[in-house]
N, C-alpha and C positions, 0 to 999 in steps of 0.2 A: 433832456435836462431836467434832474429832477427838483422841484420849487422846495427852497426850506420853510415853511410855514413858522412863525413866530409868534409867541403869548405874551398880548401886550401886558407890559407890566409897567409900574411907577420909574424912573428913571432910579431911585434909592432899591428898591426892590428888584430891578435891574440888575446893577453892579455888585449885588452881595450874592444874589443866581450868580454870577461870573467868577464870582470870587469862591463862594464854596462848591462848585462845580471844579475850578481849577485846582483846590487843593484836594476833592475827594483824585482828580486825576494825579497831582505828583505824588498822594500817598500810592496809588496804586501802582503807576507807572514807573517813577522816578522824577528828578528835578530835571534831569539832562537830556531826556525826549521830550520836556513840555513844550511845546507853541502855545501863538495864539493861534493859527489857523485850526490847531487841532482843537484848541479849548472853545473856540465856534462851530464848531462841528458837533461837539460835545452836547454843548450847550442849548442844541439846535436854532442857533442865530447866522447871523453870516458876518465874515471876517474884518469889515468896514464897520459892524455896531460893535464889536468889540472896543475898535481902536478908539470907536466915539467915545468910550469911557477911558483910554489909556493907552496912551499913546505907543507906548512898547511893554515888549517884556517885564525890563525889570521893572518900571513901575506899577504895575500888574502884580508883579512879585510883592515890590516892598508894601503895597494896598493891602496885601493878601497876610504877610508877615504884621502889619500895624491890628490889622482887624482881630489874627486868632490872638497874638498879644495881649490886646485890652479883653478880651472874652477871659482868658487864662488868669488874668489881675483880678478880674472879676468875680471870677469865682472862689478865690483865694476871700476876698474881701468878705462875700457874702457868707464863706464858710465862717469867718472869724467874726463878724457880729452876732452868726445863730449859735456861738460855739456859749457852755455853758463856765465850762472849768478851766484853769491850764492846759491840761491833759488833752482836751478836744480843739484849742489852739494850737499846740504840737501837733497834733493828726490832720489838722489840716494842712499845714507845712511838709510834713513828710507825706501824704498823698499827694499835694501839689509836684515834688521832686520827681515821684514814683510814673506822675500822669506824663509831667515834660520828659523823660527817657524811657516813655516806653517804644516802642519799636513803632515804627509806622506816623511818629507823631510829627506833625506839620512844621510844628515849631522850630523843634530840636533839625529837622531838615533844612527848612530857611536859614534858621541863626549861622547856619557852619559855613555861610557864603558871603564873606564881608561886602559886597557890594549891594547887597539885602538888608543883610542885619543892620546897617547904615540908618533904614527908619526906624528904628526904635532904640537905638546905642544912646541917647541922651535921654530917654523916658525910663528906660529899662535901668539906667542907673541911677535917676531919682527915686525910682519904687522900691533899688534894692537897699538905698541909702534911709528909706523911711522903712521898710521892714526891719531894717536891723536895726533900727536905734526901737522898734514896737517890741522887739525879741528881746532886748537887752534889758529894757523898761518891765515888761512884763516877767521876764524872770529875776531879775533883782528882789520886786517887789514879794514871788512867789516862793524865793528861796531867802529872802533877807542879806542878800551881796553886796557886793559895790558894784558899781556901774563896770568896772571894768574887770571883775572876776567874773559878772553875767555878761563881761562882753566874751571873756577866754570863753566863757562855758557854751554860751548861744552858735559861736564860730566850730566850736569840737562838735556839737548835736546836730549841729547843719552840715558839717564836713562827713559825720557818720552816716546822716540820711542821705545824702547823695550817693555816697559811697553804695549804701544798700542798693539803692534804685538801678544804679549802674550796672549793679554784680545781676540783678534778678533780668534786667532787660537784656544781658549778655549772655545768660543761661537759660531764661526761658522759665523763672520758677512761678510760683503760682504767688498771686501779687498782694492776694488779702491777706495770706500765710505771711510773709515775709514786710508787709506793713507791720505788721500785731509785732514780729519782731523786733523789726525795728526800733518800734514806740518802746517797746521796753527795753529796749539797750538804753535810747536817748534818755528815758523817765528813772531809770537805775542807773545811770553814770550822774546826773543832775542830783539824784539822793542823795547819792556816794558822795557825791562834795560838801552839799550843802549837812549834811551827817558831821562832819567835819568842820566845817564854823561854831563858833562859840556865837552868833550872830545869830544863827537861824532857830526859828519857828515856822514849822512845813506847813504851807496853806495850799489848799485847791489843789491838791495831787494826789486825793486820792480816789485809785479805779472806780467804777462802777460795773 
């Protein structure tokens, strides 16, 4: 019998190791074939140790989704904070859509399962509301639109970005090139709408 040799990690680091290993396994082999026992083998630990951290498979998968979702949202927040212009802010959101719908994205895989998605449902709803309010506010300010106009423009722009991301993922298009096209399309649409608005004095949209 082969003895399993474990590397000693703190509880926090061990938990993250198990979640990261689970995520890599699911991306490589699919969700349906994932088991707690297979995770133990891949992580180099015993099954009882895995069950010490997660009582069952659904609990582990919900924890994995929560971890990945918070990491994803942190990347968006960091990108917004570092953005120097309206265009760069729009680019942050477009890139986030392309990352989300990219082939093999663990978030997309886990969110497709209702019993797993429940772990982040309320948090996602709150984040989407805050994000929507932020986009409406900055779009209204940048193009001197009313909140109602900015909400419509933001909704249309977001839908176009998501559609582009899904299309790129389905057809294996070059991501960087498609992101640039999506950015041009979104900004062009916003500019066209603003030019027809008598209140408009466009700011912060120049391309570098």
